[in-house]
C-alpha positions as CSV (number, residue, x, y, z in Angstrom):
1,M,0.0,0.0,0.0
2,D,3.0,2.4,0.5
3,L,3.7,2.3,-3.1
4,L,0.1,3.0,-4.2
5,D,0.2,5.9,-1.6
6,Q,3.3,7.3,-3.4
7,V,1.6,6.8,-6.8
8,E,-1.5,8.7,-5.6
9,E,0.5,11.5,-4.1
10,L,2.5,11.9,-7.4
11,L,-0.7,11.8,-9.4
12,D,-2.0,14.4,-7.2
13,Q,1.2,16.6,-7.9
14,L,0.8,15.9,-11.5
15,A,-2.8,17.0,-11.7
16,Q,-1.8,20.6,-10.2
17,V,0.5,21.1,-13.0
18,D,-0.5,23.2,-16.0
19,P,-1.5,20.7,-18.7
20,F,0.5,22.6,-21.2
21,A,3.6,21.5,-19.4
22,Y,3.1,18.1,-20.5
23,S,1.4,18.5,-23.9
24,D,4.6,17.9,-25.7
25,K,5.2,14.7,-27.9
26,V,7.8,13.2,-25.6
27,S,5.7,13.5,-22.5
28,L,2.4,12.5,-24.2
29,E,4.2,9.2,-25.4
30,Q,5.7,8.6,-21.9
31,M,2.3,9.2,-20.3
32,Q,0.8,6.5,-22.6
33,K,3.5,4.2,-21.7
34,V,2.9,4.6,-17.9
35,R,-0.7,4.1,-18.4
36,S,-0.3,0.9,-20.2
37,Q,2.1,-0.2,-17.3
38,F,-0.4,0.7,-14.7
39,E,-3.4,-1.1,-16.6
40,C,-1.0,-4.2,-16.4
41,V,-0.6,-4.0,-12.8
42,L,-4.5,-3.4,-12.4
43,A,-5.4,-6.2,-14.6
44,K,-3.2,-8.7,-12.9
45,A,-4.5,-7.6,-9.2
46,L,-8.1,-7.9,-10.4
47,A,-7.3,-11.3,-11.6
48,A,-5.6,-12.2,-8.4
49,F,-8.7,-10.7,-6.5
50,D,-11.1,-12.8,-8.5
51,D,-9.2,-16.0,-7.6
52,S,-9.1,-15.1,-3.9
53,G,-12.8,-15.3,-3.4
54,E,-12.5,-12.4,-1.0
55,W,-15.3,-10.6,-2.7
56,A,-17.8,-13.2,-1.6
57,S,-17.3,-12.0,2.2
58,E,-19.6,-9.0,1.6
59,G,-22.4,-11.1,-0.4
60,A,-21.3,-10.3,-3.9
61,K,-21.9,-12.9,-6.5
62,D,-18.4,-12.5,-8.2
63,A,-15.5,-10.1,-8.2
64,E,-17.1,-8.2,-11.3
65,A,-20.1,-7.2,-9.1
66,W,-18.1,-6.2,-6.1
67,V,-15.7,-3.9,-8.1
68,S,-18.0,-2.4,-10.1
69,T,-20.2,-1.4,-7.2
70,R,-17.3,-0.3,-5.0
71,C,-15.6,1.6,-7.7
72,H,-18.5,2.8,-9.5
73,L,-17.5,1.2,-12.9
74,R,-19.3,-0.4,-15.8
75,R,-19.6,-3.9,-15.3
76,A,-18.4,-4.6,-18.9
77,E,-15.3,-2.5,-18.1
78,V,-14.5,-4.5,-15.0
79,R,-15.2,-7.9,-16.7
80,G,-12.7,-6.8,-19.4
81,Q,-10.1,-6.0,-16.9
82,I,-10.4,-9.3,-15.1
83,R,-10.4,-11.2,-18.3
84,R,-7.4,-9.5,-19.4
85,G,-5.5,-10.4,-16.0
86,H,-6.4,-13.9,-16.5
87,A,-5.2,-13.9,-20.0
88,L,-1.7,-12.6,-19.0
89,D,-1.2,-15.7,-16.9
90,T,-1.1,-17.7,-20.2
91,L,0.8,-15.1,-22.2
92,P,4.2,-14.4,-20.7
93,V,5.9,-12.7,-23.5
94,C,2.8,-10.4,-23.9
95,A,2.6,-9.7,-20.0
96,E,6.3,-8.6,-20.1
97,A,5.8,-6.2,-22.9
98,F,2.7,-4.9,-21.3
99,A,4.3,-4.3,-18.2
100,K,7.1,-2.2,-19.8
101,G,4.4,-0.2,-21.6
102,E,5.5,-1.5,-24.9
103,I,2.1,-2.5,-26.0
104,G,-1.4,-1.6,-24.7
105,T,-4.8,-3.1,-23.8
106,A,-5.9,-3.4,-27.3
107,Q,-3.1,-5.4,-28.4
108,V,-3.3,-7.6,-25.2
109,D,-6.9,-8.3,-25.8
110,A,-6.3,-9.1,-29.5
111,L,-3.6,-11.6,-28.6
112,A,-5.8,-13.2,-26.2
113,R,-8.7,-13.6,-28.4
114,A,-6.3,-15.2,-31.0
115,A,-4.9,-17.4,-28.3
116,A,-8.5,-18.8,-27.6
117,V,-8.8,-19.7,-31.3
118,V,-5.5,-21.4,-31.9
119,G,-4.8,-23.0,-28.5
120,P,-2.2,-22.3,-26.1
121,G,0.5,-24.5,-27.7
122,V,0.5,-22.6,-31.0
123,M,0.4,-19.3,-29.3
124,A,3.4,-20.3,-27.1
125,R,5.3,-21.2,-30.2
126,D,4.7,-17.8,-32.0
127,E,4.1,-15.5,-29.1
128,V,7.6,-13.8,-29.3
129,L,7.1,-13.1,-33.2
130,L,3.5,-11.8,-32.6
131,V,4.3,-9.5,-29.8
132,D,7.4,-8.1,-31.7
133,V,5.0,-7.4,-34.6
134,A,2.5,-5.7,-32.1
135,K,5.3,-3.5,-30.8
136,G,6.2,-2.1,-34.3
137,M,2.8,-1.6,-36.1
138,K,-0.3,0.5,-35.9
139,F,-3.0,-1.3,-34.2
140,G,-5.3,-1.7,-37.1
141,A,-2.5,-3.2,-39.2
142,F,-1.4,-5.5,-36.4
143,N,-5.0,-6.6,-35.9
144,A,-5.4,-7.4,-39.4
145,A,-2.0,-9.5,-39.6
146,L,-3.2,-11.3,-36.5
147,T,-6.5,-12.1,-38.0
148,Y,-4.9,-13.6,-41.1
149,W,-2.4,-15.6,-38.7
150,T,-5.2,-17.1,-36.9
151,Q,-7.1,-17.9,-40.2
152,Y,-4.0,-19.7,-41.5
153,I,-3.4,-21.6,-38.2
154,N,-7.0,-22.6,-37.4
155,P,-9.4,-22.2,-40.5
156,P,-12.4,-24.2,-38.7
157,G,-11.9,-22.0,-35.5
158,T,-12.0,-18.7,-37.4
159,E,-15.1,-19.7,-39.3
160,A,-16.9,-20.7,-36.1
161,A,-15.9,-17.4,-34.4
162,E,-17.3,-15.3,-37.5
163,L,-20.7,-17.5,-37.3
164,A,-20.5,-17.0,-33.3
165,R,-20.3,-13.0,-34.0
166,H,-23.1,-13.1,-36.5
167,S,-25.4,-14.9,-34.1
168,Q,-24.7,-12.3,-31.5
169,R,-26.3,-9.4,-33.7
170,S,-28.9,-7.6,-32.0
171,A,-31.0,-4.4,-32.1
172,T,-33.2,-2.7,-29.6
173,V,-35.5,0.1,-29.8
174,S,-37.0,1.7,-26.5
175,S,-38.9,4.8,-25.4
176,S,-38.3,6.8,-22.3
177,A,-41.1,8.5,-20.3
178,D,-40.4,11.9,-22.1
179,G,-40.9,10.4,-25.6
180,M,-37.2,10.1,-26.7
181,V,-36.6,6.8,-28.6
182,H,-33.2,5.0,-27.9
183,L,-31.6,2.9,-30.4
184,R,-28.9,0.2,-29.8
185,A,-27.5,-2.2,-32.4
186,D,-24.7,-4.7,-32.4
187,L,-23.9,-5.8,-36.0
188,P,-21.5,-8.1,-37.6
189,A,-18.7,-6.7,-39.9
190,I,-20.5,-7.0,-43.1
191,S,-24.0,-5.8,-42.0
192,G,-22.4,-3.0,-39.9
193,T,-20.5,-1.7,-42.8
194,I,-23.7,-1.4,-44.9
195,V,-25.4,0.7,-42.2
196,S,-22.4,2.7,-41.3
197,D,-21.3,3.6,-44.8
198,E,-24.8,4.8,-45.6
199,L,-25.1,6.7,-42.6
200,R,-21.9,8.4,-43.3
201,R,-23.0,9.1,-46.9
202,L,-26.0,10.9,-45.6
203,S,-24.4,12.7,-43.0
204,D,-21.7,14.0,-45.5
205,Q,-24.8,15.4,-47.6
206,L,-26.4,17.0,-44.6
207,F,-22.9,18.5,-43.7
208,D,-22.7,20.0,-47.3
209,A,-26.1,21.4,-46.9
210,D,-25.6,23.0,-43.4
211,W,-22.3,24.4,-44.6
212,A,-23.8,26.1,-47.7
213,E,-26.7,27.5,-45.7
214,A,-24.5,28.9,-43.0
215,K,-22.1,30.6,-45.7
216,A,-25.1,32.0,-47.6
217,E,-26.2,33.6,-44.2
218,L,-22.9,34.8,-43.0
219,G,-21.2,35.6,-46.3
220,R,-18.1,33.7,-45.4
221,D,-16.9,30.3,-44.8
222,P,-18.6,29.4,-41.3
223,K,-16.9,27.7,-38.4
224,V,-18.2,24.1,-37.5
225,S,-19.6,25.6,-34.4
226,E,-21.8,27.9,-36.6
227,L,-23.5,25.3,-38.5
228,G,-27.3,24.6,-37.8
229,R,-26.6,21.1,-36.6
230,T,-23.7,19.3,-34.6
231,H,-22.2,16.1,-36.0
232,A,-24.3,14.0,-33.5
233,Q,-27.5,15.8,-34.7
234,R,-26.6,15.1,-38.5
235,R,-26.1,11.6,-37.9
236,A,-29.5,11.3,-36.0
237,D,-31.1,13.2,-39.0
238,A,-29.3,10.8,-41.4
239,L,-30.7,7.6,-39.5
240,V,-34.2,8.9,-39.9
241,E,-33.7,9.8,-43.6
242,M,-32.5,6.2,-44.1
243,A,-35.7,5.0,-42.6
244,T,-37.7,7.4,-44.6
245,R,-36.0,6.2,-48.0
246,S,-36.7,2.7,-47.1
247,R,-40.2,3.2,-46.5
248,T,-40.7,5.3,-49.7
249,A,-38.3,3.1,-51.8
250,P,-39.8,2.1,-55.3
251,A,-40.6,-1.5,-56.0
252,D,-37.6,-1.9,-58.2
253,G,-35.2,-0.7,-55.5
254,R,-31.8,-2.5,-55.4
255,R,-30.5,-4.2,-52.0
256,P,-27.1,-3.3,-50.6
257,E,-24.4,-4.8,-52.5
258,P,-21.2,-4.8,-50.4
259,L,-17.9,-5.1,-52.3
260,F,-15.3,-7.6,-51.3
261,S,-11.5,-6.9,-52.2
262,V,-9.5,-10.0,-52.6
263,V,-5.9,-8.6,-52.6
264,V,-3.3,-10.8,-53.8
265,D,0.3,-10.3,-54.6
266,Y,1.8,-13.1,-57.0
267,P,3.8,-15.1,-54.3
268,S,0.5,-15.4,-52.3
269,L,-1.8,-16.1,-55.2
270,S,-2.8,-19.3,-53.6
271,G,-3.2,-17.9,-50.0
272,R,-6.3,-17.1,-47.8
273,I,-6.8,-13.3,-48.4
274,C,-10.2,-11.9,-48.1
275,Q,-11.4,-8.6,-46.8
276,L,-14.2,-6.0,-47.1
277,E,-13.5,-2.9,-49.2
278,N,-12.9,-0.9,-45.9
279,G,-10.1,-3.3,-45.0
280,H,-11.9,-5.4,-42.3
281,V,-10.4,-9.1,-42.6
282,L,-13.0,-11.8,-43.0
283,P,-12.8,-15.6,-43.3
284,P,-13.6,-16.8,-46.6
285,G,-16.6,-18.6,-45.4
286,A,-18.3,-15.2,-44.6
287,L,-18.7,-14.4,-48.2
288,L,-21.0,-17.5,-48.9
289,P,-24.2,-16.0,-47.8
290,W,-23.6,-13.0,-50.2
291,M,-22.4,-14.7,-53.2
292,H,-25.5,-13.7,-55.3
293,E,-25.7,-10.3,-54.1
294,A,-22.1,-8.9,-53.4
295,E,-19.7,-7.5,-55.9
296,F,-16.2,-9.2,-56.1
297,E,-13.0,-7.6,-57.6
298,R,-9.6,-9.1,-58.4
299,I,-6.7,-6.9,-58.1
300,V,-3.0,-8.4,-58.6
301,L,-0.3,-5.8,-57.4
302,G,2.9,-6.7,-58.9
303,P,6.2,-5.3,-60.1
304,G,5.0,-4.3,-63.5
305,R,3.8,-1.1,-64.8
306,R,0.1,-1.6,-65.0
307,A,-1.6,1.6,-66.2
308,E,-5.4,1.7,-66.8
309,V,-5.0,5.5,-67.8
310,S,-2.3,7.3,-69.5
311,V,1.0,7.4,-67.6
312,K,0.9,11.3,-68.5
313,A,-2.8,11.7,-67.3
314,R,-2.9,14.5,-64.6
315,F,-5.1,12.6,-62.1
316,F,-5.4,8.9,-60.8
317,T,-8.7,7.6,-62.0
318,G,-10.6,4.3,-62.8
319,A,-8.9,0.9,-62.1
320,T,-5.5,2.6,-61.2
321,R,-7.0,4.6,-58.6
322,R,-9.1,1.6,-57.3
323,A,-5.9,-0.5,-57.1
324,L,-4.1,2.0,-55.0
325,E,-7.2,2.4,-52.6
326,V,-7.1,-1.3,-52.1
327,R,-3.2,-1.4,-51.7
328,D,-2.9,1.4,-49.2
329,L,-6.4,1.1,-47.6
330,Q,-6.0,4.5,-45.8
331,C,-4.0,7.8,-45.9
332,T,-0.2,6.6,-46.0
333,H,0.9,9.5,-43.6
334,E,2.3,8.1,-40.4
335,F,-0.1,10.0,-38.1
336,C,-3.3,9.5,-40.3
337,E,-5.8,6.7,-40.8
338,L,-8.5,8.4,-42.9
339,P,-10.0,5.7,-45.1
340,A,-8.8,5.6,-48.7
341,E,-12.1,6.3,-50.3
342,R,-12.4,9.7,-48.6
343,C,-8.7,10.5,-49.7
344,Q,-6.9,11.8,-52.7
345,I,-4.3,9.9,-54.9
346,D,-0.9,11.8,-54.7
347,H,2.1,11.6,-57.0
348,I,5.3,10.5,-55.1
349,V,7.4,12.2,-57.7
350,L,5.3,15.4,-58.5
351,Y,3.5,15.4,-61.8
352,T,5.0,18.9,-62.4
353,D,8.5,17.3,-61.9
354,G,7.7,14.6,-64.7
355,G,6.2,11.9,-62.3
356,E,4.0,9.5,-64.2
357,T,0.5,8.5,-63.3
358,V,1.4,4.8,-62.6
359,Q,0.7,2.7,-59.4
360,E,4.4,2.7,-58.5
361,N,4.3,6.5,-58.3
362,G,1.0,6.6,-56.5
363,R,0.0,6.8,-52.9
364,V,-3.2,7.5,-50.8
365,H,-3.1,10.8,-48.9
366,C,-5.9,12.6,-47.4
367,G,-6.6,16.3,-48.6
368,F,-4.9,17.5,-45.6
369,H,-1.7,15.8,-45.9
370,N,-1.6,16.1,-49.5
371,R,-1.7,20.0,-49.0
372,L,0.8,19.7,-46.3
373,R,3.2,18.0,-48.7
374,N,2.9,20.8,-51.2
375,H,2.5,23.8,-49.1
376,G,3.7,23.1,-45.5
377,P,2.0,23.3,-42.3
378,P,-0.8,25.8,-42.0
379,E,-0.2,28.8,-39.6
380,S,-3.1,27.9,-37.7
381,G,-2.1,24.4,-37.0
382,G,-5.4,23.2,-38.2
383,H,-6.7,22.0,-41.6
384,G,-10.4,23.2,-41.4
385,P,-13.5,20.9,-41.2
386,E,-13.4,17.5,-42.9
387,P,-16.7,16.7,-44.8
388,G,-19.2,15.1,-42.5
389,G,-16.9,15.9,-39.5
């Protein structure tokens, strides 16, 4: 307890300091590291408390109930912390990296899920490699690589896990006493992508309308705070618009058609590679129910100079652009993850310097990082609103 008292005292002192003093890049990185270290200690302590049975002395049904009540936390949050602590007992390499702050809770949870699919023996064999990958990659890229690894090791297990997630889909609609309607939905990857993509598309349209209306009233480009609706309100209105269009859809209206991208380089042509257009990794069996409704595309990325548009064309269009979107998936700048479909295609060697419009000279950049490359950082430190917020 003396150590915890010292930690609490130090945090109290830190809380009294002007936040600006710790807002630099080095301090922020160090604080995230310390946070992961403390999350590791907490998870191990909660797992030990769960095993001790001490929680039963006050009539609690389990450790989760005691901690959530005494600490005023959501049960789901406590449940995840306890599960994480137990998982660390079987993942020693992961636990060591977590204790040093080299990985965070997201990586630990992903490795624990993978271990449950492939079994402890296989995970013990490859844990050093997987943890090293987790240390060096963005979480999204690491999670995709880990998913492919589990598919390769245990194809039936990943298919079963996908079916289990699909069976857990749910949606609830309830009304409060004041007439507000509350919606909650948990959707598997494919169905969830259909809903979220359409919701974002309509939200972007509403953003454009709000922007134009405010600009007409003010006679200048408005600030986001000066628009008629907040981001959350636009999303809510877009959801209503989705329901309205469904109700009034013509008889010959078309069903949603998800696009599956099967991305294969030549050495892996016979491998198991399958994902949604937005990069979400799926086991091949997840495609089966959609075989008659979805769209499939085949893209082979190789060393050749494939060009579906003229190499002298000013812009990347058509199949050339699509190939780059599938290859990069998101803005390629180190500190950006904006999805490729909302980005621009940038010439690596500038077009004005003779750079050709070919795959090898193209990369995905969002508008902000494309402008940053060409014009440098804006003086304000910002880049204005993105469409749809």
